[in-house]
CHARMM internal coordinates of N, CA and C (Angstrom, degrees):
IC EDIT
DIST 1 N 1 CA 1.4563
DIST 1 CA 1 C 1.5231
ANGL 1 N 1 CA 1 C 107.71
DIST 1 C 2 N 1.3210
ANGL 1 CA 1 C 2 N 115.90
DIHE 1 N 1 CA 1 C 2 N 130.54
DIST 2 N 2 CA 1.4620
ANGL 1 C 2 N 2 CA 118.30
DIHE 1 CA 1 C 2 N 2 CA 179.06
DIST 2 CA 2 C 1.5264
ANGL 2 N 2 CA 2 C 110.89
DIHE 1 C 2 N 2 CA 2 C -93.37
DIST 2 C 3 N 1.3062
ANGL 2 CA 2 C 3 N 115.76
DIHE 2 N 2 CA 2 C 3 N 177.77
DIST 3 N 3 CA 1.4629
ANGL 2 C 3 N 3 CA 121.49
DIHE 2 CA 2 C 3 N 3 CA -175.10
DIST 3 CA 3 C 1.5245
ANGL 3 N 3 CA 3 C 111.76
DIHE 2 C 3 N 3 CA 3 C -61.27
DIST 3 C 4 N 1.3195
ANGL 3 CA 3 C 4 N 117.17
DIHE 3 N 3 CA 3 C 4 N -35.58
DIST 4 N 4 CA 1.4623
ANGL 3 C 4 N 4 CA 120.66
DIHE 3 CA 3 C 4 N 4 CA 179.52
DIST 4 CA 4 C 1.5256
ANGL 4 N 4 CA 4 C 110.21
DIHE 3 C 4 N 4 CA 4 C -64.87
DIST 4 C 5 N 1.3463
ANGL 4 CA 4 C 5 N 117.57
DIHE 4 N 4 CA 4 C 5 N -44.96
DIST 5 N 5 CA 1.4603
ANGL 4 C 5 N 5 CA 120.96
DIHE 4 CA 4 C 5 N 5 CA 177.91
DIST 5 CA 5 C 1.5207
ANGL 5 N 5 CA 5 C 111.07
DIHE 4 C 5 N 5 CA 5 C -61.04
DIST 5 C 6 N 1.3111
ANGL 5 CA 5 C 6 N 116.47
DIHE 5 N 5 CA 5 C 6 N -43.97
DIST 6 N 6 CA 1.4663
ANGL 5 C 6 N 6 CA 120.66
DIHE 5 CA 5 C 6 N 6 CA 179.78
DIST 6 CA 6 C 1.5258
ANGL 6 N 6 CA 6 C 110.75
DIHE 5 C 6 N 6 CA 6 C -61.62
DIST 6 C 7 N 1.3210
ANGL 6 CA 6 C 7 N 115.97
DIHE 6 N 6 CA 6 C 7 N -42.46
DIST 7 N 7 CA 1.4635
ANGL 6 C 7 N 7 CA 120.78
DIHE 6 CA 6 C 7 N 7 CA -179.53
DIST 7 CA 7 C 1.5194
ANGL 7 N 7 CA 7 C 110.85
DIHE 6 C 7 N 7 CA 7 C -65.07
DIST 7 C 8 N 1.3274
ANGL 7 CA 7 C 8 N 117.09
DIHE 7 N 7 CA 7 C 8 N -47.10
DIST 8 N 8 CA 1.4613
ANGL 7 C 8 N 8 CA 119.86
DIHE 7 CA 7 C 8 N 8 CA -179.95
DIST 8 CA 8 C 1.5268
ANGL 8 N 8 CA 8 C 111.37
DIHE 7 C 8 N 8 CA 8 C -65.08
DIST 8 C 9 N 1.3134
ANGL 8 CA 8 C 9 N 117.66
DIHE 8 N 8 CA 8 C 9 N -36.57
DIST 9 N 9 CA 1.4703
ANGL 8 C 9 N 9 CA 120.14
DIHE 8 CA 8 C 9 N 9 CA 176.24
DIST 9 CA 9 C 1.5231
ANGL 9 N 9 CA 9 C 110.75
DIHE 8 C 9 N 9 CA 9 C -63.08
DIST 9 C 10 N 1.3098
ANGL 9 CA 9 C 10 N 117.70
DIHE 9 N 9 CA 9 C 10 N -41.92
DIST 10 N 10 CA 1.4635
ANGL 9 C 10 N 10 CA 121.63
DIHE 9 CA 9 C 10 N 10 CA 178.89
DIST 10 CA 10 C 1.5294
ANGL 10 N 10 CA 10 C 110.47
DIHE 9 C 10 N 10 CA 10 C -66.09
DIST 10 C 11 N 1.3208
ANGL 10 CA 10 C 11 N 117.29
DIHE 10 N 10 CA 10 C 11 N -41.56
DIST 11 N 11 CA 1.4651
ANGL 10 C 11 N 11 CA 120.73
DIHE 10 CA 10 C 11 N 11 CA 176.18
DIST 11 CA 11 C 1.5287
ANGL 11 N 11 CA 11 C 109.62
DIHE 10 C 11 N 11 CA 11 C -60.17
DIST 11 C 12 N 1.3171
ANGL 11 CA 11 C 12 N 117.20
DIHE 11 N 11 CA 11 C 12 N -43.08
DIST 12 N 12 CA 1.4595
ANGL 11 C 12 N 12 CA 120.89
DIHE 11 CA 11 C 12 N 12 CA 178.22
DIST 12 CA 12 C 1.5149
ANGL 12 N 12 CA 12 C 112.44
DIHE 11 C 12 N 12 CA 12 C -62.33
DIST 12 C 13 N 1.3113
ANGL 12 CA 12 C 13 N 117.05
DIHE 12 N 12 CA 12 C 13 N -42.94
DIST 13 N 13 CA 1.4687
ANGL 12 C 13 N 13 CA 120.77
DIHE 12 CA 12 C 13 N 13 CA 178.22
DIST 13 CA 13 C 1.5271
ANGL 13 N 13 CA 13 C 110.50
DIHE 12 C 13 N 13 CA 13 C -62.27
DIST 13 C 14 N 1.3214
ANGL 13 CA 13 C 14 N 116.57
DIHE 13 N 13 CA 13 C 14 N -44.68
DIST 14 N 14 CA 1.4692
ANGL 13 C 14 N 14 CA 120.59
DIHE 13 CA 13 C 14 N 14 CA 179.96
DIST 14 CA 14 C 1.5249
ANGL 14 N 14 CA 14 C 111.35
DIHE 13 C 14 N 14 CA 14 C -65.81
DIST 14 C 15 N 1.3314
ANGL 14 CA 14 C 15 N 117.03
DIHE 14 N 14 CA 14 C 15 N -43.62
DIST 15 N 15 CA 1.4616
ANGL 14 C 15 N 15 CA 120.50
DIHE 14 CA 14 C 15 N 15 CA 179.34
DIST 15 CA 15 C 1.5263
ANGL 15 N 15 CA 15 C 110.50
DIHE 14 C 15 N 15 CA 15 C -63.49
DIST 15 C 16 N 1.3232
ANGL 15 CA 15 C 16 N 117.24
DIHE 15 N 15 CA 15 C 16 N -41.60
DIST 16 N 16 CA 1.4628
ANGL 15 C 16 N 16 CA 120.87
DIHE 15 CA 15 C 16 N 16 CA 178.78
DIST 16 CA 16 C 1.5267
ANGL 16 N 16 CA 16 C 110.61
DIHE 15 C 16 N 16 CA 16 C -61.81
DIST 16 C 17 N 1.3162
ANGL 16 CA 16 C 17 N 116.87
DIHE 16 N 16 CA 16 C 17 N -41.29
DIST 17 N 17 CA 1.4551
ANGL 16 C 17 N 17 CA 121.44
DIHE 16 CA 16 C 17 N 17 CA 178.70
DIST 17 CA 17 C 1.5315
ANGL 17 N 17 CA 17 C 111.23
DIHE 16 C 17 N 17 CA 17 C -62.70
DIST 17 C 18 N 1.3207
ANGL 17 CA 17 C 18 N 116.99
DIHE 17 N 17 CA 17 C 18 N -42.56
DIST 18 N 18 CA 1.4641
ANGL 17 C 18 N 18 CA 121.40
DIHE 17 CA 17 C 18 N 18 CA 179.97
DIST 18 CA 18 C 1.5200
ANGL 18 N 18 CA 18 C 110.74
DIHE 17 C 18 N 18 CA 18 C -68.04
DIST 18 C 19 N 1.3233
ANGL 18 CA 18 C 19 N 117.15
DIHE 18 N 18 CA 18 C 19 N -48.24
DIST 19 N 19 CA 1.4625
ANGL 18 C 19 N 19 CA 121.12
DIHE 18 CA 18 C 19 N 19 CA -177.32
DIST 19 CA 19 C 1.5288
ANGL 19 N 19 CA 19 C 110.84
DIHE 18 C 19 N 19 CA 19 C -63.87
DIST 19 C 20 N 1.3112
ANGL 19 CA 19 C 20 N 117.92
DIHE 19 N 19 CA 19 C 20 N -36.36
DIST 20 N 20 CA 1.4666
ANGL 19 C 20 N 20 CA 120.32
DIHE 19 CA 19 C 20 N 20 CA -178.64
DIST 20 CA 20 C 1.5277
ANGL 20 N 20 CA 20 C 112.01
DIHE 19 C 20 N 20 CA 20 C -66.70
DIST 20 C 21 N 1.3223
ANGL 20 CA 20 C 21 N 118.01
DIHE 20 N 20 CA 20 C 21 N -19.98
DIST 21 N 21 CA 1.4633
ANGL 20 C 21 N 21 CA 121.24
DIHE 20 CA 20 C 21 N 21 CA 178.97
DIST 21 CA 21 C 1.5210
ANGL 21 N 21 CA 21 C 113.27
DIHE 20 C 21 N 21 CA 21 C -92.70
DIST 21 C 22 N 1.3180
ANGL 21 CA 21 C 22 N 118.31
DIHE 21 N 21 CA 21 C 22 N -5.78
DIST 22 N 22 CA 1.4594
ANGL 21 C 22 N 22 CA 121.25
DIHE 21 CA 21 C 22 N 22 CA 179.56
DIST 22 CA 22 C 1.5220
ANGL 22 N 22 CA 22 C 110.36
DIHE 21 C 22 N 22 CA 22 C -71.10
DIST 22 C 23 N 1.3212
ANGL 22 CA 22 C 23 N 115.17
DIHE 22 N 22 CA 22 C 23 N 148.80
DIST 23 N 23 CA 1.4556
ANGL 22 C 23 N 23 CA 120.11
DIHE 22 CA 22 C 23 N 23 CA 174.01
DIST 23 CA 23 C 1.5287
ANGL 23 N 23 CA 23 C 108.32
DIHE 22 C 23 N 23 CA 23 C -66.35
DIST 23 C 24 N 1.3254
ANGL 23 CA 23 C 24 N 118.04
DIHE 23 N 23 CA 23 C 24 N 141.35
DIST 24 N 24 CA 1.4792
ANGL 23 C 24 N 24 CA 119.78
DIHE 23 CA 23 C 24 N 24 CA 178.99
DIST 24 CA 24 C 1.5266
ANGL 24 N 24 CA 24 C 110.95
DIHE 23 C 24 N 24 CA 24 C -58.91
DIST 24 C 25 N 1.2877
ANGL 24 CA 24 C 25 N 115.49
DIHE 24 N 24 CA 24 C 25 N 136.61
DIST 25 N 25 CA 1.4615
ANGL 24 C 25 N 25 CA 122.39
DIHE 24 CA 24 C 25 N 25 CA 175.03
DIST 25 CA 25 C 1.5193
ANGL 25 N 25 CA 25 C 108.74
DIHE 24 C 25 N 25 CA 25 C -158.39
DIST 25 C 26 N 1.3247
ANGL 25 CA 25 C 26 N 116.46
DIHE 25 N 25 CA 25 C 26 N 172.82
DIST 26 N 26 CA 1.4607
ANGL 25 C 26 N 26 CA 120.92
DIHE 25 CA 25 C 26 N 26 CA -173.63
DIST 26 CA 26 C 1.5198
ANGL 26 N 26 CA 26 C 114.40
DIHE 25 C 26 N 26 CA 26 C -85.78
DIST 26 C 27 N 1.3399
ANGL 26 CA 26 C 27 N 117.85
DIHE 26 N 26 CA 26 C 27 N -23.94
DIST 27 N 27 CA 1.4614
ANGL 26 C 27 N 27 CA 118.79
DIHE 26 CA 26 C 27 N 27 CA -173.98
DIST 27 CA 27 C 1.5182
ANGL 27 N 27 CA 27 C 111.49
DIHE 26 C 27 N 27 CA 27 C -141.06
DIST 27 C 28 N 1.3417
ANGL 27 CA 27 C 28 N 113.54
DIHE 27 N 27 CA 27 C 28 N 160.77
DIST 28 N 28 CA 1.4613
ANGL 27 C 28 N 28 CA 121.62
DIHE 27 CA 27 C 28 N 28 CA 177.00
DIST 28 CA 28 C 1.5258
ANGL 28 N 28 CA 28 C 107.74
DIHE 27 C 28 N 28 CA 28 C -144.89
DIST 28 C 29 N 1.3188
ANGL 28 CA 28 C 29 N 116.25
DIHE 28 N 28 CA 28 C 29 N 150.19
DIST 29 N 29 CA 1.4629
ANGL 28 C 29 N 29 CA 121.84
DIHE 28 CA 28 C 29 N 29 CA 177.41
DIST 29 CA 29 C 1.5168
ANGL 29 N 29 CA 29 C 109.44
DIHE 28 C 29 N 29 CA 29 C -118.50
DIST 29 C 30 N 1.3313
ANGL 29 CA 29 C 30 N 115.83
DIHE 29 N 29 CA 29 C 30 N 126.44
DIST 30 N 30 CA 1.4629
ANGL 29 C 30 N 30 CA 122.16
DIHE 29 CA 29 C 30 N 30 CA 173.10
DIST 30 CA 30 C 1.5189
ANGL 30 N 30 CA 30 C 107.18
DIHE 29 C 30 N 30 CA 30 C -92.51
DIST 30 C 31 N 1.3173
ANGL 30 CA 30 C 31 N 116.46
DIHE 30 N 30 CA 30 C 31 N 133.29
DIST 31 N 31 CA 1.4566
ANGL 30 C 31 N 31 CA 120.39
DIHE 30 CA 30 C 31 N 31 CA -177.67
DIST 31 CA 31 C 1.5210
ANGL 31 N 31 CA 31 C 109.43
DIHE 30 C 31 N 31 CA 31 C -151.60
DIST 31 C 32 N 1.3150
ANGL 31 CA 31 C 32 N 115.89
DIHE 31 N 31 CA 31 C 32 N 170.17
DIST 32 N 32 CA 1.4563
ANGL 31 C 32 N 32 CA 120.49
DIHE 31 CA 31 C 32 N 32 CA 178.51
DIST 32 CA 32 C 1.5195
ANGL 32 N 32 CA 32 C 111.99
DIHE 31 C 32 N 32 CA 32 C 98.16
DIST 32 C 33 N 1.2988
ANGL 32 CA 32 C 33 N 114.50
DIHE 32 N 32 CA 32 C 33 N 164.46
DIST 33 N 33 CA 1.4657
ANGL 32 C 33 N 33 CA 120.31
DIHE 32 CA 32 C 33 N 33 CA -178.72
DIST 33 CA 33 C 1.5264
ANGL 33 N 33 CA 33 C 110.13
DIHE 32 C 33 N 33 CA 33 C -85.64
DIST 33 C 34 N 1.3147
ANGL 33 CA 33 C 34 N 116.21
DIHE 33 N 33 CA 33 C 34 N 125.11
DIST 34 N 34 CA 1.4606
ANGL 33 C 34 N 34 CA 121.69
DIHE 33 CA 33 C 34 N 34 CA 177.25
DIST 34 CA 34 C 1.5286
ANGL 34 N 34 CA 34 C 108.16
DIHE 33 C 34 N 34 CA 34 C -157.87
DIST 34 C 35 N 1.3226
ANGL 34 CA 34 C 35 N 117.15
DIHE 34 N 34 CA 34 C 35 N 152.38
DIST 35 N 35 CA 1.4595
ANGL 34 C 35 N 35 CA 120.10
DIHE 34 CA 34 C 35 N 35 CA 175.40
DIST 35 CA 35 C 1.5366
ANGL 35 N 35 CA 35 C 110.35
DIHE 34 C 35 N 35 CA 35 C -64.10
DIST 35 C 36 N 1.3047
ANGL 35 CA 35 C 36 N 116.87
DIHE 35 N 35 CA 35 C 36 N 150.36
DIST 36 N 36 CA 1.4615
ANGL 35 C 36 N 36 CA 122.19
DIHE 35 CA 35 C 36 N 36 CA -178.31
DIST 36 CA 36 C 1.5314
ANGL 36 N 36 CA 36 C 112.71
DIHE 35 C 36 N 36 CA 36 C -53.42
DIST 36 C 37 N 1.3394
ANGL 36 CA 36 C 37 N 120.20
DIHE 36 N 36 CA 36 C 37 N -43.51
DIST 37 N 37 CA 1.4762
ANGL 36 C 37 N 37 CA 118.20
DIHE 36 CA 36 C 37 N 37 CA 179.04
DIST 37 CA 37 C 1.5251
ANGL 37 N 37 CA 37 C 113.30
DIHE 36 C 37 N 37 CA 37 C -57.56
DIST 37 C 38 N 1.3208
ANGL 37 CA 37 C 38 N 117.41
DIHE 37 N 37 CA 37 C 38 N -33.87
DIST 38 N 38 CA 1.4657
ANGL 37 C 38 N 38 CA 120.72
DIHE 37 CA 37 C 38 N 38 CA 178.08
DIST 38 CA 38 C 1.5227
ANGL 38 N 38 CA 38 C 109.55
DIHE 37 C 38 N 38 CA 38 C -66.33
DIST 38 C 39 N 1.3392
ANGL 38 CA 38 C 39 N 117.58
DIHE 38 N 38 CA 38 C 39 N -45.45
DIST 39 N 39 CA 1.4551
ANGL 38 C 39 N 39 CA 120.24
DIHE 38 CA 38 C 39 N 39 CA 177.70
DIST 39 CA 39 C 1.5240
ANGL 39 N 39 CA 39 C 111.51
DIHE 38 C 39 N 39 CA 39 C -60.26
DIST 39 C 40 N 1.3063
ANGL 39 CA 39 C 40 N 117.64
DIHE 39 N 39 CA 39 C 40 N -38.85
DIST 40 N 40 CA 1.4594
ANGL 39 C 40 N 40 CA 120.34
DIHE 39 CA 39 C 40 N 40 CA 179.98
DIST 40 CA 40 C 1.5235
ANGL 40 N 40 CA 40 C 111.71
DIHE 39 C 40 N 40 CA 40 C -64.79
DIST 40 C 41 N 1.3123
ANGL 40 CA 40 C 41 N 117.46
DIHE 40 N 40 CA 40 C 41 N -40.22
DIST 41 N 41 CA 1.4636
ANGL 40 C 41 N 41 CA 121.47
DIHE 40 CA 40 C 41 N 41 CA 177.86
DIST 41 CA 41 C 1.5271
ANGL 41 N 41 CA 41 C 109.68
DIHE 40 C 41 N 41 CA 41 C -63.87
DIST 41 C 42 N 1.3153
ANGL 41 CA 41 C 42 N 116.70
DIHE 41 N 41 CA 41 C 42 N -48.29
DIST 42 N 42 CA 1.4655
ANGL 41 C 42 N 42 CA 120.56
DIHE 41 CA 41 C 42 N 42 CA -178.50
DIST 42 CA 42 C 1.5289
ANGL 42 N 42 CA 42 C 110.35
DIHE 41 C 42 N 42 CA 42 C -66.95
DIST 42 C 43 N 1.3126
ANGL 42 CA 42 C 43 N 117.43
DIHE 42 N 42 CA 42 C 43 N -40.89
DIST 43 N 43 CA 1.4666
ANGL 42 C 43 N 43 CA 120.93
DIHE 42 CA 42 C 43 N 43 CA 177.88
DIST 43 CA 43 C 1.5279
ANGL 43 N 43 CA 43 C 110.43
DIHE 42 C 43 N 43 CA 43 C -57.69
DIST 43 C 44 N 1.3037
ANGL 43 CA 43 C 44 N 116.90
DIHE 43 N 43 CA 43 C 44 N -43.94
DIST 44 N 44 CA 1.4643
ANGL 43 C 44 N 44 CA 120.95
DIHE 43 CA 43 C 44 N 44 CA 179.87
DIST 44 CA 44 C 1.5289
ANGL 44 N 44 CA 44 C 111.08
DIHE 43 C 44 N 44 CA 44 C -58.42
DIST 44 C 45 N 1.3017
ANGL 44 CA 44 C 45 N 117.28
DIHE 44 N 44 CA 44 C 45 N -34.86
DIST 45 N 45 CA 1.4665
ANGL 44 C 45 N 45 CA 121.53
DIHE 44 CA 44 C 45 N 45 CA 179.18
DIST 45 CA 45 C 1.5253
ANGL 45 N 45 CA 45 C 111.03
DIHE 44 C 45 N 45 CA 45 C -73.72
DIST 45 C 46 N 1.3188
ANGL 45 CA 45 C 46 N 118.16
DIHE 45 N 45 CA 45 C 46 N -46.29
DIST 46 N 46 CA 1.4647
ANGL 45 C 46 N 46 CA 120.32
DIHE 45 CA 45 C 46 N 46 CA -172.42
DIST 46 CA 46 C 1.5240
ANGL 46 N 46 CA 46 C 113.92
DIHE 45 C 46 N 46 CA 46 C -82.02
DIST 46 C 47 N 1.3122
ANGL 46 CA 46 C 47 N 118.70
DIHE 46 N 46 CA 46 C 47 N -25.27
DIST 47 N 47 CA 1.4600
ANGL 46 C 47 N 47 CA 120.41
DIHE 46 CA 46 C 47 N 47 CA -173.56
DIST 47 CA 47 C 1.5310
ANGL 47 N 47 CA 47 C 112.18
DIHE 46 C 47 N 47 CA 47 C -63.42
DIST 47 C 48 N 1.3050
ANGL 47 CA 47 C 48 N 118.14
DIHE 47 N 47 CA 47 C 48 N -27.12
DIST 48 N 48 CA 1.4651
ANGL 47 C 48 N 48 CA 121.34
DIHE 47 CA 47 C 48 N 48 CA -179.38
DIST 48 CA 48 C 1.5302
ANGL 48 N 48 CA 48 C 112.53
DIHE 47 C 48 N 48 CA 48 C -90.29
DIST 48 C 49 N 1.3115
ANGL 48 CA 48 C 49 N 117.72
DIHE 48 N 48 CA 48 C 49 N -6.97
DIST 49 N 49 CA 1.4701
ANGL 48 C 49 N 49 CA 121.13
DIHE 48 CA 48 C 49 N 49 CA -175.87
DIST 49 CA 49 C 1.5242
ANGL 49 N 49 CA 49 C 114.17
DIHE 48 C 49 N 49 CA 49 C -110.70
DIST 49 C 50 N 1.3194
ANGL 49 CA 49 C 50 N 116.89
DIHE 49 N 49 CA 49 C 50 N -12.25
DIST 50 N 50 CA 1.4582
ANGL 49 C 50 N 50 CA 121.27
DIHE 49 CA 49 C 50 N 50 CA -177.45
DIST 50 CA 50 C 1.5195
ANGL 50 N 50 CA 50 C 109.54
DIHE 49 C 50 N 50 CA 50 C -129.76
DIST 50 C 51 N 1.3285
ANGL 50 CA 50 C 51 N 116.09
DIHE 50 N 50 CA 50 C 51 N 146.28
DIST 51 N 51 CA 1.4646
ANGL 50 C 51 N 51 CA 120.13
DIHE 50 CA 50 C 51 N 51 CA 179.94
DIST 51 CA 51 C 1.5234
ANGL 51 N 51 CA 51 C 112.07
DIHE 50 C 51 N 51 CA 51 C -72.99
DIST 51 C 52 N 1.3438
ANGL 51 CA 51 C 52 N 116.09
DIHE 51 N 51 CA 51 C 52 N -31.59
DIST 52 N 52 CA 1.4639
ANGL 51 C 52 N 52 CA 120.76
DIHE 51 CA 51 C 52 N 52 CA 178.50
DIST 52 CA 52 C 1.5235
ANGL 52 N 52 CA 52 C 109.15
DIHE 51 C 52 N 52 CA 52 C -132.21
DIST 52 C 53 N 1.3311
ANGL 52 CA 52 C 53 N 114.89
DIHE 52 N 52 CA 52 C 53 N 138.20
DIST 53 N 53 CA 1.4629
ANGL 52 C 53 N 53 CA 121.32
DIHE 52 CA 52 C 53 N 53 CA 175.88
DIST 53 CA 53 C 1.5275
ANGL 53 N 53 CA 53 C 107.07
DIHE 52 C 53 N 53 CA 53 C -125.05
DIST 53 C 54 N 1.3293
ANGL 53 CA 53 C 54 N 115.34
DIHE 53 N 53 CA 53 C 54 N 125.10
DIST 54 N 54 CA 1.4588
ANGL 53 C 54 N 54 CA 121.85
DIHE 53 CA 53 C 54 N 54 CA 178.46
DIST 54 CA 54 C 1.5245
ANGL 54 N 54 CA 54 C 109.68
DIHE 53 C 54 N 54 CA 54 C -109.65
DIST 54 C 55 N 1.3287
ANGL 54 CA 54 C 55 N 114.90
DIHE 54 N 54 CA 54 C 55 N 153.97
DIST 55 N 55 CA 1.4643
ANGL 54 C 55 N 55 CA 121.89
DIHE 54 CA 54 C 55 N 55 CA 169.48
DIST 55 CA 55 C 1.5181
ANGL 55 N 55 CA 55 C 106.40
DIHE 54 C 55 N 55 CA 55 C -120.11
DIST 55 C 56 N 1.3262
ANGL 55 CA 55 C 56 N 117.07
DIHE 55 N 55 CA 55 C 56 N 129.93
DIST 56 N 56 CA 1.4592
ANGL 55 C 56 N 56 CA 121.11
DIHE 55 CA 55 C 56 N 56 CA -176.82
DIST 56 CA 56 C 1.5256
ANGL 56 N 56 CA 56 C 109.95
DIHE 55 C 56 N 56 CA 56 C -134.77
DIST 56 C 57 N 1.3179
ANGL 56 CA 56 C 57 N 115.85
DIHE 56 N 56 CA 56 C 57 N 128.81
DIST 57 N 57 CA 1.4661
ANGL 56 C 57 N 57 CA 121.07
DIHE 56 CA 56 C 57 N 57 CA 170.57
DIST 57 CA 57 C 1.5260
ANGL 57 N 57 CA 57 C 107.49
DIHE 56 C 57 N 57 CA 57 C -145.47
DIST 57 C 58 N 1.2999
ANGL 57 CA 57 C 58 N 117.89
DIHE 57 N 57 CA 57 C 58 N -169.32
DIST 58 N 58 CA 1.4615
ANGL 57 C 58 N 58 CA 120.24
DIHE 57 CA 57 C 58 N 58 CA -175.54
DIST 58 CA 58 C 1.5276
ANGL 58 N 58 CA 58 C 113.03
DIHE 57 C 58 N 58 CA 58 C -66.84
DIST 58 C 59 N 1.3275
ANGL 58 CA 58 C 59 N 117.97
DIHE 58 N 58 CA 58 C 59 N -16.69
DIST 59 N 59 CA 1.4648
ANGL 58 C 59 N 59 CA 120.91
DIHE 58 CA 58 C 59 N 59 CA -179.01
DIST 59 CA 59 C 1.5314
ANGL 59 N 59 CA 59 C 113.33
DIHE 58 C 59 N 59 CA 59 C -106.14
DIST 59 C 60 N 1.3292
ANGL 59 CA 59 C 60 N 117.13
DIHE 59 N 59 CA 59 C 60 N -29.31
DIST 60 N 60 CA 1.4630
ANGL 59 C 60 N 60 CA 120.24
DIHE 59 CA 59 C 60 N 60 CA -171.53
DIST 60 CA 60 C 1.5199
ANGL 60 N 60 CA 60 C 111.46
DIHE 59 C 60 N 60 CA 60 C -133.76
DIST 60 C 61 N 1.3107
ANGL 60 CA 60 C 61 N 114.77
DIHE 60 N 60 CA 60 C 61 N 150.40
DIST 61 N 61 CA 1.4513
ANGL 60 C 61 N 61 CA 123.05
DIHE 60 CA 60 C 61 N 61 CA 165.82
DIST 61 CA 61 C 1.5269
ANGL 61 N 61 CA 61 C 104.10
DIHE 60 C 61 N 61 CA 61 C -135.77
DIST 61 C 62 N 1.3346
ANGL 61 CA 61 C 62 N 115.68
DIHE 61 N 61 CA 61 C 62 N 93.85
DIST 62 N 62 CA 1.4541
ANGL 61 C 62 N 62 CA 121.41
DIHE 61 CA 61 C 62 N 62 CA -170.41
DIST 62 CA 62 C 1.5059
ANGL 62 N 62 CA 62 C 112.93
DIHE 61 C 62 N 62 CA 62 C -115.21
DIST 62 C 63 N 1.3197
ANGL 62 CA 62 C 63 N 116.59
DIHE 62 N 62 CA 62 C 63 N 139.74
DIST 63 N 63 CA 1.4535
ANGL 62 C 63 N 63 CA 121.29
DIHE 62 CA 62 C 63 N 63 CA 167.48
DIST 63 CA 63 C 1.5230
ANGL 63 N 63 CA 63 C 105.46
DIHE 62 C 63 N 63 CA 63 C -83.01
DIST 63 C 64 N 1.3342
ANGL 63 CA 63 C 64 N 117.99
DIHE 63 N 63 CA 63 C 64 N 116.77
DIST 64 N 64 CA 1.4640
ANGL 63 C 64 N 64 CA 120.38
DIHE 63 CA 63 C 64 N 64 CA -175.26
DIST 64 CA 64 C 1.5205
ANGL 64 N 64 CA 64 C 113.35
DIHE 63 C 64 N 64 CA 64 C -106.94
DIST 64 C 65 N 1.3245
ANGL 64 CA 64 C 65 N 117.45
DIHE 64 N 64 CA 64 C 65 N -12.02
DIST 65 N 65 CA 1.4783
ANGL 64 C 65 N 65 CA 120.26
DIHE 64 CA 64 C 65 N 65 CA 175.16
DIST 65 CA 65 C 1.5146
ANGL 65 N 65 CA 65 C 108.65
DIHE 64 C 65 N 65 CA 65 C -155.82
DIST 65 C 66 N 1.3261
ANGL 65 CA 65 C 66 N 115.08
DIHE 65 N 65 CA 65 C 66 N 139.69
DIST 66 N 66 CA 1.4617
ANGL 65 C 66 N 66 CA 120.86
DIHE 65 CA 65 C 66 N 66 CA 175.86
DIST 66 CA 66 C 1.5139
ANGL 66 N 66 CA 66 C 107.24
DIHE 65 C 66 N 66 CA 66 C -149.12
DIST 66 C 67 N 1.3144
ANGL 66 CA 66 C 67 N 114.63
DIHE 66 N 66 CA 66 C 67 N 129.13
DIST 67 N 67 CA 1.4756
ANGL 66 C 67 N 67 CA 118.87
DIHE 66 CA 66 C 67 N 67 CA 176.63
DIST 67 CA 67 C 1.5029
ANGL 67 N 67 CA 67 C 110.77
DIHE 66 C 67 N 67 CA 67 C -153.35
END
COOR INIT
IC SEED 1 N 1 CA 1 C
IC BUILD
């Protein structure tokens, strides 16, 4: 495992810990500046826990998952 894998795994563990403490709700919005691999890790965590996932930045406010 290289440093990038270790870093992304740690980000995933931290994101999972944070998301698991959130009050249940139907949707979540991902926002802020982050490299794409970080968003993919976090998206993988939230997509199974929320009915709608949005991405919001200064250019877009997108619904990126709905189920």
